[in-house]
DRENRO-669850 format. One line per 2 residues: number of its first residue (from 0); their letters; for each residue x, y, z of N, C-alpha, C. Coordinates in Angstrom, 2 decimals. Each point is the difference from the previous one (the first is absolute). Last residue first. Layout:
<rs>
NUM	A	X Y Z X Y Z X Y Z  ...
</rs>
This chain:
<rs>
62	GQ	-3.70 -14.68 13.92 0.21 -0.50 1.36 -1.22 -0.17 0.74  0.28 1.79 -4.46 0.54 -1.37 -0.03 0.09 -0.60 1.40
60	NK	-1.43 4.53 -0.69 -0.97 -0.90 -0.63 0.48 -1.45 -0.01  2.86 3.40 1.64 -1.17 -0.04 0.87 -1.03 -0.99 -0.55
58	DL	3.84 0.98 -2.57 0.36 -0.81 1.16 -1.19 -0.19 0.93  -0.56 2.91 -3.64 0.15 -1.37 -0.49 0.32 -0.94 1.17
56	AM	-0.14 4.60 0.88 -1.35 -0.50 -0.28 0.05 -1.45 -0.45  4.07 2.23 0.61 -0.65 -0.20 1.30 -1.40 -0.57 -0.19
54	DL	2.38 1.24 -3.85 0.58 -1.21 0.59 -0.64 -0.31 1.36  -1.23 3.99 -2.15 -0.53 -1.15 -0.73 0.54 -1.31 0.57
52	VE	1.70 4.01 1.76 -1.41 -0.16 0.37 -0.60 -1.21 -0.69  4.42 1.18 -1.17 -0.05 -0.43 1.41 -1.45 -0.27 0.43
50	RV	0.74 1.89 -4.24 0.42 -1.40 0.01 -0.09 -0.56 1.41  -0.79 4.56 -0.49 -1.11 -0.76 -0.59 0.34 -1.49 0.01
48	KE	3.39 2.92 1.37 -1.07 -0.05 1.00 -1.19 -0.81 -0.53  3.61 0.81 -2.94 0.43 -0.89 1.09 -1.12 -0.16 1.04
46	TM	-0.64 3.11 -3.46 -0.03 -1.36 -0.54 0.36 -1.02 1.09  0.40 4.55 1.06 -1.40 -0.37 -0.14 -0.14 -1.44 -0.49
44	DA	4.30 1.86 0.20 -0.53 -0.19 1.35 -1.45 -0.48 -0.05  1.97 1.21 -4.06 0.60 -1.25 0.49 -0.49 -0.31 1.41
42	MS	-1.18 4.09 -1.93 -0.76 -1.08 -0.63 0.54 -1.35 0.45  0.81 3.84 3.46 0.28 -0.16 -1.42 -0.89 -1.11 -0.56
40	FP	-0.96 3.54 4.26 0.47 -1.33 -0.37 0.18 -0.06 -1.52  -0.43 3.71 4.61 -0.17 -0.30 -1.42 0.53 -1.40 -0.31
38	KQ	-2.56 -0.47 3.51 0.22 0.96 -1.09 1.29 0.75 0.27  -1.47 -5.15 1.65 0.27 1.38 0.39 0.26 0.86 -1.23
36	IF	-3.09 -4.50 0.94 1.18 0.41 -0.75 0.18 1.49 0.27  -2.93 -4.64 2.00 0.37 1.41 0.07 1.23 0.24 -0.85
34	AV	-4.30 -3.77 1.36 1.20 0.25 -0.81 0.27 1.50 0.00  -2.59 -3.28 3.65 -0.11 1.21 -0.80 1.31 0.23 -0.74
32	GK	-0.88 -3.57 3.24 -0.44 -0.27 -1.35 -0.17 1.22 -0.88  -0.17 0.69 5.22 0.53 -1.20 -0.64 -0.60 -0.16 -1.39
30	DL	0.71 4.81 2.37 -0.98 -1.08 -0.06 0.57 -1.18 -0.78  2.21 4.30 0.55 0.38 -1.11 0.85 -1.01 -1.13 0.03
28	IR	-0.71 4.05 -2.46 1.19 -0.65 -0.55 0.36 -1.23 0.81  -3.51 2.80 1.49 -0.39 -0.76 -1.19 1.19 -0.78 -0.57
26	QH	0.74 2.95 3.61 -0.79 -1.15 0.44 -0.40 -0.87 -1.19  2.23 4.01 -0.91 0.90 -0.91 0.68 -0.76 -1.25 0.46
24	AV	-2.44 3.55 -1.89 0.80 -0.70 -1.02 0.91 -1.04 0.64  -2.45 2.77 2.89 -0.90 -0.90 -0.73 0.78 -0.81 -1.04
22	VL	2.38 3.32 2.29 -0.39 -1.07 0.92 -0.89 -1.01 -0.71  1.25 3.89 -2.37 1.14 -0.89 0.21 -0.36 -1.17 0.90
20	II	-3.22 3.37 -0.67 0.19 -0.77 -1.22 1.16 -0.98 0.15  -0.73 3.03 3.50 -1.09 -0.98 -0.07 0.16 -0.89 -1.22
18	IF	2.96 3.60 0.41 0.29 -1.05 0.99 -1.07 -1.08 -0.02  -0.69 3.77 -2.69 1.12 -0.77 -0.52 0.33 -1.15 0.94
16	LL	-3.21 3.12 1.40 -0.53 -0.84 -1.07 1.09 -0.90 -0.59  1.34 3.17 3.19 -0.84 -1.04 0.61 -0.58 -0.94 -1.05
14	LA	2.43 3.76 -1.48 0.88 -0.98 0.64 -0.80 -1.14 0.63  -2.38 3.62 -1.83 0.66 -0.75 -1.08 0.91 -1.08 0.59
12	MV	-2.02 2.99 3.00 -1.00 -0.91 -0.58 0.62 -0.85 -1.11  2.69 3.36 1.89 -0.25 -1.06 0.98 -1.00 -1.01 -0.55
10	VS	0.82 3.83 -2.57 1.18 -0.87 0.01 -0.22 -1.17 0.96  -3.32 3.32 -0.14 0.05 -0.72 -1.27 1.16 -0.98 -0.04
8	FI	-0.35 2.92 3.70 -1.06 -1.00 0.03 0.03 -0.85 -1.27  2.87 3.67 0.20 0.47 -1.05 0.91 -1.04 -1.13 0.04
6	NS	-1.17 3.83 -2.42 1.09 -0.73 -0.68 0.49 -1.16 0.86  -3.15 2.87 1.92 -0.62 -0.73 -1.10 1.04 -0.84 -0.75
4	YN	1.45 2.95 3.32 -0.66 -1.15 0.59 -0.66 -0.86 -1.07  1.94 4.02 -1.40 1.04 -0.92 0.46 -0.61 -1.25 0.61
2	TI	-2.88 3.48 -1.27 0.55 -0.67 -1.18 1.07 -1.00 0.41  -1.84 2.86 3.24 -0.91 -1.08 -0.34 0.51 -0.79 -1.19
0	M	2.44 3.84 1.22 0.09 -1.00 1.04 -0.89 -1.22 -0.31
</rs>
């Protein structure tokens, strides 16, 4: 009986930690100016994101 409660507790704690991580990540992603690329990504996706970030920095410096 105690083993079942221990297993349930472990699962609940894992779910809570996962939810906390999702909330924190979601808030960080929505911060203005934060570049985000979703996993999994290809080299082409990475190249496109780097170009986007560099262009944003260039526009910011010129404006």
